[in-house]
N, CA, C and O atoms as CSV, one atom per row, in Angstrom:
chain,resi,resn,atom,element,x,y,z
A,1,MET,N,N,11.577,-22.587,7.672
A,1,MET,CA,C,10.735,-22.913,7.180
A,1,MET,C,C,10.966,-23.286,5.947
A,1,MET,O,O,12.040,-23.130,5.367
A,2,ASP,N,N,9.196,-24.196,5.127
A,2,ASP,CA,C,9.524,-24.679,3.678
A,2,ASP,C,C,9.392,-22.964,2.944
A,2,ASP,O,O,8.858,-21.987,3.468
A,3,VAL,N,N,9.973,-23.034,1.793
A,3,VAL,CA,C,9.280,-22.338,0.787
A,3,VAL,C,C,9.157,-23.035,-0.112
A,3,VAL,O,O,9.958,-23.969,-0.117
A,4,LEU,N,N,7.891,-22.963,-1.611
A,4,LEU,CA,C,7.284,-23.662,-1.623
A,4,LEU,C,C,7.610,-22.632,-3.077
A,4,LEU,O,O,7.789,-21.440,-2.826
A,5,TYR,N,N,7.696,-23.117,-4.730
A,5,TYR,CA,C,7.292,-22.499,-5.460
A,5,TYR,C,C,6.661,-22.858,-6.641
A,5,TYR,O,O,6.814,-23.991,-7.099
A,6,PHE,N,N,6.118,-22.204,-7.070
A,6,PHE,CA,C,4.859,-23.473,-8.236
A,6,PHE,C,C,5.142,-22.358,-9.682
A,6,PHE,O,O,5.620,-21.228,-9.778
A,7,ALA,N,N,4.511,-23.452,-10.784
A,7,ALA,CA,C,4.916,-22.523,-12.289
A,7,ALA,C,C,6.060,-22.047,-12.317
A,7,ALA,O,O,7.072,-22.544,-11.824
A,8,TRP,N,N,5.911,-20.587,-13.174
A,8,TRP,CA,C,7.005,-20.337,-13.578
A,8,TRP,C,C,8.501,-19.912,-12.679
A,8,TRP,O,O,9.675,-19.871,-13.048
A,9,VAL,N,N,7.972,-19.686,-11.609
A,9,VAL,CA,C,8.644,-19.343,-10.403
A,9,VAL,C,C,9.857,-20.988,-10.119
A,9,VAL,O,O,11.048,-21.174,-9.870
A,10,ARG,N,N,8.642,-21.828,-10.352
A,10,ARG,CA,C,9.139,-23.211,-9.527
A,10,ARG,C,C,10.082,-23.695,-11.289
A,10,ARG,O,O,10.424,-24.867,-11.439
A,11,GLU,N,N,10.249,-23.094,-11.937
A,11,GLU,CA,C,10.529,-23.342,-13.652
A,11,GLU,C,C,12.072,-23.189,-13.600
A,11,GLU,O,O,13.007,-23.955,-13.835
A,12,ARG,N,N,11.931,-21.402,-13.044
A,12,ARG,CA,C,13.643,-20.441,-12.867
A,12,ARG,C,C,14.415,-20.998,-12.036
A,12,ARG,O,O,15.533,-21.315,-12.442
A,13,ILE,N,N,14.019,-21.296,-10.539
A,13,ILE,CA,C,15.052,-21.250,-9.476
A,13,ILE,C,C,15.082,-23.115,-10.191
A,13,ILE,O,O,16.263,-23.450,-10.281
A,14,GLY,N,N,14.311,-24.041,-10.572
A,14,GLY,CA,C,14.705,-25.590,-10.751
A,14,GLY,C,C,14.746,-25.660,-9.649
A,14,GLY,O,O,15.836,-25.726,-9.079
A,15,LEU,N,N,13.270,-25.670,-8.793
A,15,LEU,CA,C,13.067,-26.718,-7.684
A,15,LEU,C,C,11.364,-26.250,-7.336
A,15,LEU,O,O,10.712,-25.266,-7.689
A,16,PRO,N,N,11.084,-27.218,-6.649
A,16,PRO,CA,C,9.658,-27.121,-6.335
A,16,PRO,C,C,9.399,-26.630,-4.412
A,16,PRO,O,O,8.435,-26.114,-3.846
A,17,ARG,N,N,10.452,-26.990,-4.009
A,17,ARG,CA,C,10.347,-26.185,-2.428
A,17,ARG,C,C,11.236,-26.409,-1.942
A,17,ARG,O,O,11.608,-27.544,-2.242
A,18,GLU,N,N,12.138,-25.716,-1.004
A,18,GLU,CA,C,13.361,-25.896,0.498
A,18,GLU,C,C,13.265,-25.592,1.319
A,18,GLU,O,O,12.610,-24.632,1.723
A,19,ARG,N,N,13.937,-26.363,1.897
A,19,ARG,CA,C,14.112,-25.848,3.041
A,19,ARG,C,C,14.525,-24.765,3.986
A,19,ARG,O,O,15.281,-25.371,4.746
A,20,VAL,N,N,14.482,-23.585,4.371
A,20,VAL,CA,C,15.123,-22.509,4.065
A,20,VAL,C,C,15.608,-21.876,5.624
A,20,VAL,O,O,14.551,-21.812,6.252
A,21,GLU,N,N,16.641,-21.424,6.444
A,21,GLU,CA,C,17.008,-21.022,7.968
A,21,GLU,C,C,17.275,-19.674,6.969
A,21,GLU,O,O,18.011,-19.689,5.982
A,22,THR,N,N,16.576,-18.617,7.411
A,22,THR,CA,C,16.311,-17.688,7.942
A,22,THR,C,C,16.449,-16.476,9.448
A,22,THR,O,O,16.191,-16.831,10.598
A,23,THR,N,N,16.771,-15.472,9.174
A,23,THR,CA,C,16.272,-14.527,10.051
A,23,THR,C,C,15.781,-12.884,9.575
A,23,THR,O,O,15.754,-11.811,10.179
A,24,ALA,N,N,15.416,-13.317,8.163
A,24,ALA,CA,C,14.444,-12.080,7.644
A,24,ALA,C,C,12.925,-12.447,8.403
A,24,ALA,O,O,12.397,-13.477,8.822
A,25,ALA,N,N,12.437,-10.574,8.305
A,25,ALA,CA,C,11.285,-10.571,9.374
A,25,ALA,C,C,10.408,-9.785,8.689
A,25,ALA,O,O,9.750,-8.876,9.196
A,26,THR,N,N,10.383,-10.166,7.376
A,26,THR,CA,C,9.106,-9.465,6.444
A,26,THR,C,C,9.360,-11.350,5.112
A,26,THR,O,O,10.184,-12.264,5.120
A,27,VAL,N,N,8.498,-11.123,4.496
A,27,VAL,CA,C,8.546,-12.343,2.970
A,27,VAL,C,C,9.264,-11.477,2.005
A,27,VAL,O,O,9.991,-12.031,1.180
A,28,ALA,N,N,9.160,-10.285,2.007
A,28,ALA,CA,C,10.202,-8.898,0.919
A,28,ALA,C,C,11.437,-9.097,2.024
A,28,ALA,O,O,12.121,-9.858,1.339
A,29,ASP,N,N,11.973,-8.984,2.901
A,29,ASP,CA,C,13.146,-10.145,3.225
A,29,ASP,C,C,13.535,-10.916,3.149
A,29,ASP,O,O,14.734,-10.881,2.871
A,30,LEU,N,N,13.082,-11.846,3.271
A,30,LEU,CA,C,13.025,-13.297,2.602
A,30,LEU,C,C,12.794,-13.041,1.246
A,30,LEU,O,O,12.350,-14.189,1.220
A,31,VAL,N,N,12.678,-12.692,0.216
A,31,VAL,CA,C,12.621,-12.723,-0.837
A,31,VAL,C,C,14.225,-11.914,-0.884
A,31,VAL,O,O,15.166,-12.671,-1.121
A,32,ALA,N,N,14.527,-10.549,-0.686
A,32,ALA,CA,C,15.782,-10.154,-0.688
A,32,ALA,C,C,17.386,-11.113,-0.867
A,32,ALA,O,O,18.415,-11.040,-1.537
A,33,GLU,N,N,16.613,-12.255,0.513
A,33,GLU,CA,C,18.157,-12.878,0.775
A,33,GLU,C,C,18.132,-14.037,0.167
A,33,GLU,O,O,19.106,-14.780,0.293
A,34,LEU,N,N,16.956,-14.453,-0.661
A,34,LEU,CA,C,16.982,-15.703,-1.872
A,34,LEU,C,C,17.821,-15.216,-2.827
A,34,LEU,O,O,18.817,-15.846,-3.184
A,35,MET,N,N,17.409,-13.771,-3.440
A,35,MET,CA,C,17.705,-12.821,-4.674
A,35,MET,C,C,19.499,-13.155,-4.746
A,35,MET,O,O,20.102,-13.612,-5.717
A,36,GLN,N,N,20.082,-12.765,-3.399
A,36,GLN,CA,C,21.015,-12.684,-3.341
A,36,GLN,C,C,22.413,-14.285,-3.588
A,36,GLN,O,O,23.606,-14.296,-3.890
A,37,ARG,N,N,21.347,-15.443,-3.242
A,37,ARG,CA,C,21.635,-16.670,-3.403
A,37,ARG,C,C,22.683,-16.865,-5.075
A,37,ARG,O,O,23.901,-16.821,-5.252
A,38,GLU,N,N,21.808,-17.028,-5.810
A,38,GLU,CA,C,22.305,-17.007,-6.836
A,38,GLU,C,C,20.799,-16.104,-7.990
A,38,GLU,O,O,19.686,-15.725,-7.626
A,39,GLU,N,N,21.656,-16.030,-9.804
A,39,GLU,CA,C,21.485,-15.881,-10.773
A,39,GLU,C,C,19.713,-16.034,-10.753
A,39,GLU,O,O,18.814,-15.214,-10.942
A,40,ARG,N,N,19.724,-17.580,-10.408
A,40,ARG,CA,C,18.628,-18.221,-10.789
A,40,ARG,C,C,17.331,-17.170,-10.112
A,40,ARG,O,O,16.553,-16.654,-10.913
A,41,TYR,N,N,17.179,-16.921,-8.712
A,41,TYR,CA,C,16.856,-16.529,-7.767
A,41,TYR,C,C,16.247,-14.855,-7.997
A,41,TYR,O,O,15.088,-14.488,-7.805
A,42,ALA,N,N,17.282,-14.099,-8.411
A,42,ALA,CA,C,17.282,-12.723,-9.061
A,42,ALA,C,C,16.433,-13.086,-10.190
A,42,ALA,O,O,16.142,-12.105,-10.875
A,43,ALA,N,N,16.150,-13.726,-10.425
A,43,ALA,CA,C,15.837,-14.137,-12.320
A,43,ALA,C,C,13.998,-14.376,-12.211
A,43,ALA,O,O,13.180,-14.125,-13.096
A,44,ALA,N,N,13.735,-14.930,-10.836
A,44,ALA,CA,C,12.282,-15.432,-10.715
A,44,ALA,C,C,11.909,-14.444,-9.979
A,44,ALA,O,O,10.722,-14.148,-10.115
A,45,PHE,N,N,12.692,-13.631,-9.012
A,45,PHE,CA,C,11.657,-12.874,-7.967
A,45,PHE,C,C,11.858,-10.861,-9.055
A,45,PHE,O,O,11.072,-9.914,-9.050
A,46,ALA,N,N,12.935,-10.986,-9.626
A,46,ALA,CA,C,12.818,-9.831,-10.389
A,46,ALA,C,C,11.994,-8.563,-10.471
A,46,ALA,O,O,12.363,-7.394,-10.363
A,47,ASP,N,N,10.314,-9.270,-10.775
A,47,ASP,CA,C,9.365,-8.316,-10.632
A,47,ASP,C,C,8.382,-9.131,-9.691
A,47,ASP,O,O,7.818,-10.220,-9.799
A,48,LEU,N,N,8.419,-8.063,-8.644
A,48,LEU,CA,C,6.956,-8.783,-7.474
A,48,LEU,C,C,6.554,-8.407,-7.843
A,48,LEU,O,O,7.597,-7.764,-7.962
A,49,SER,N,N,5.753,-7.832,-8.463
A,49,SER,CA,C,4.245,-7.490,-9.359
A,49,SER,C,C,3.871,-8.452,-9.629
A,49,SER,O,O,2.800,-8.887,-9.206
A,50,ALA,N,N,4.936,-9.314,-10.721
A,50,ALA,CA,C,4.458,-10.289,-10.846
A,50,ALA,C,C,3.474,-11.536,-10.224
A,50,ALA,O,O,2.781,-12.388,-10.780
A,51,LEU,N,N,3.726,-11.255,-8.947
A,51,LEU,CA,C,4.242,-12.382,-7.585
A,51,LEU,C,C,2.903,-12.123,-7.176
A,51,LEU,O,O,2.268,-11.102,-7.443
A,52,ARG,N,N,2.543,-13.006,-6.579
A,52,ARG,CA,C,2.146,-13.266,-4.783
A,52,ARG,C,C,2.566,-14.568,-3.916
A,52,ARG,O,O,3.450,-15.425,-3.914
A,53,VAL,N,N,1.424,-14.215,-3.190
A,53,VAL,CA,C,2.726,-15.155,-2.010
A,53,VAL,C,C,1.592,-15.645,-0.981
A,53,VAL,O,O,0.554,-15.065,-0.663
A,54,ALA,N,N,2.051,-16.770,-0.594
A,54,ALA,CA,C,1.072,-17.099,0.666
A,54,ALA,C,C,1.626,-18.038,1.980
A,54,ALA,O,O,1.797,-19.250,1.849
A,55,VAL,N,N,1.938,-17.177,3.525
A,55,VAL,CA,C,2.125,-17.298,4.390
A,55,VAL,C,C,1.366,-18.552,4.698
A,55,VAL,O,O,0.308,-18.586,4.070
A,56,ASP,N,N,1.616,-19.818,5.631
A,56,ASP,CA,C,0.972,-21.162,5.618
A,56,ASP,C,C,-0.988,-21.082,5.524
A,56,ASP,O,O,-2.097,-20.947,6.041
A,57,GLN,N,N,-0.204,-21.280,4.507
A,57,GLN,CA,C,-1.444,-21.516,3.473
A,57,GLN,C,C,-2.574,-20.623,2.829
A,57,GLN,O,O,-3.571,-20.738,2.116
A,58,GLU,N,N,-1.768,-19.577,3.557
A,58,GLU,CA,C,-3.294,-17.909,3.600
A,58,GLU,C,C,-2.473,-16.846,2.933
A,58,GLU,O,O,-1.402,-16.319,3.232
A,59,LEU,N,N,-3.846,-16.601,1.296
A,59,LEU,CA,C,-2.780,-15.411,0.940
A,59,LEU,C,C,-2.191,-13.976,1.716
A,59,LEU,O,O,-3.042,-13.446,2.431
A,60,SER,N,N,-1.154,-13.438,1.680
A,60,SER,CA,C,-0.848,-12.377,1.593
A,60,SER,C,C,-0.250,-11.951,1.592
A,60,SER,O,O,0.381,-13.006,1.533
A,61,ASP,N,N,0.928,-10.793,1.602
A,61,ASP,CA,C,1.467,-10.095,0.547
A,61,ASP,C,C,3.680,-9.852,1.192
A,61,ASP,O,O,4.376,-10.817,1.508
A,62,PHE,N,N,3.915,-9.161,1.188
A,62,PHE,CA,C,5.239,-9.125,0.383
A,62,PHE,C,C,5.631,-8.391,2.287
A,62,PHE,O,O,6.531,-8.616,3.096
A,63,SER,N,N,4.700,-7.709,2.293
A,63,SER,CA,C,5.105,-7.472,3.700
A,63,SER,C,C,4.875,-7.744,5.690
A,63,SER,O,O,5.058,-7.272,6.812
A,64,ALA,N,N,4.277,-9.023,4.784
A,64,ALA,CA,C,4.124,-10.065,5.485
A,64,ALA,C,C,4.939,-10.654,6.749
A,64,ALA,O,O,6.098,-10.481,6.373
A,65,SER,N,N,4.995,-11.095,7.696
A,65,SER,CA,C,5.925,-10.851,8.784
A,65,SER,C,C,6.224,-12.566,8.803
A,65,SER,O,O,5.546,-13.326,8.111
A,66,LEU,N,N,7.186,-12.984,9.577
A,66,LEU,CA,C,7.726,-14.691,9.195
A,66,LEU,C,C,7.859,-14.796,10.334
A,66,LEU,O,O,8.550,-15.721,10.760
A,67,GLU,N,N,7.220,-13.850,11.249
A,67,GLU,CA,C,7.673,-14.444,12.997
A,67,GLU,C,C,6.687,-15.914,13.012
A,67,GLU,O,O,5.537,-15.747,12.605
A,68,GLY,N,N,7.056,-17.288,13.440
A,68,GLY,CA,C,6.472,-18.197,13.648
A,68,GLY,C,C,6.037,-19.074,12.423
A,68,GLY,O,O,6.078,-20.304,12.452
A,69,VAL,N,N,5.541,-18.209,11.151
A,69,VAL,CA,C,5.795,-19.041,9.953
A,69,VAL,C,C,6.498,-20.645,9.921
A,69,VAL,O,O,7.584,-20.644,10.501
A,70,ARG,N,N,6.164,-21.792,9.453
A,70,ARG,CA,C,6.257,-22.683,8.520
A,70,ARG,C,C,6.582,-22.523,7.124
A,70,ARG,O,O,7.676,-22.801,6.634
A,71,GLU,N,N,5.801,-22.163,6.641
A,71,GLU,CA,C,6.065,-22.423,5.419
A,71,GLU,C,C,5.522,-20.547,4.496
A,71,GLU,O,O,4.782,-19.694,4.986
A,72,VAL,N,N,6.177,-20.504,3.243
A,72,VAL,CA,C,5.759,-19.228,2.744
A,72,VAL,C,C,5.717,-19.880,0.672
A,72,VAL,O,O,6.680,-20.211,-0.020
A,73,ALA,N,N,4.576,-19.841,0.379
A,73,ALA,CA,C,4.947,-19.965,-1.244
A,73,ALA,C,C,4.718,-18.848,-1.545
A,73,ALA,O,O,4.155,-17.860,-1.073
A,74,ILE,N,N,5.608,-19.348,-3.023
A,74,ILE,CA,C,5.232,-18.141,-3.898
A,74,ILE,C,C,5.173,-18.222,-5.227
A,74,ILE,O,O,6.027,-18.932,-5.759
A,75,PHE,N,N,4.332,-17.643,-5.959
A,75,PHE,CA,C,3.665,-18.199,-7.491
A,75,PHE,C,C,3.204,-16.880,-7.879
A,75,PHE,O,O,3.051,-15.960,-7.075
A,76,PRO,N,N,2.941,-16.787,-9.377
A,76,PRO,CA,C,2.281,-15.742,-10.628
A,76,PRO,C,C,0.310,-15.776,-9.843
A,76,PRO,O,O,-0.254,-16.515,-9.036
A,77,PRO,N,N,0.060,-15.070,-10.310
A,77,PRO,CA,C,-1.256,-14.879,-10.376
A,77,PRO,C,C,-2.693,-15.841,-10.887
A,77,PRO,O,O,-2.900,-15.879,-12.100
A,78,MET,N,N,-3.353,-16.358,-10.253
A,78,MET,CA,C,-3.880,-17.946,-10.301
A,78,MET,C,C,-4.974,-17.145,-11.584
A,78,MET,O,O,-5.044,-15.930,-11.768
A,79,THR,N,N,-5.585,-17.989,-12.186
A,79,THR,CA,C,-6.627,-17.851,-13.338
A,79,THR,C,C,-7.482,-18.502,-12.461
A,79,THR,O,O,-7.282,-19.006,-11.357
A,80,GLY,N,N,-8.594,-18.387,-13.240
A,80,GLY,CA,C,-9.661,-19.383,-13.294
A,80,GLY,C,C,-10.488,-19.188,-15.031
A,80,GLY,O,O,-10.359,-18.447,-16.006
A,81,GLY,N,N,-11.339,-20.349,-14.618
A,81,GLY,CA,C,-11.972,-20.120,-15.701
A,81,GLY,C,C,-14.068,-21.041,-15.066
A,81,GLY,O,O,-15.012,-21.028,-15.855
């Protein structure tokens, strides 16, 4: 699946997107796998309460299932004006 990173998450990880092969059942499981990769992922995902997630372009939460999912986007909360 494709994992997309936005704003300071992208800056901390150093990538805008990557292709990830995973057996994770949920977004939270995927994030846990990514955090084990390198310190930069652990730093980016240290406080999940400061992040939002979209699964196949639909706002979701970290308990969302990854079954059949093609894209996960992780980003800080958006503000508008």
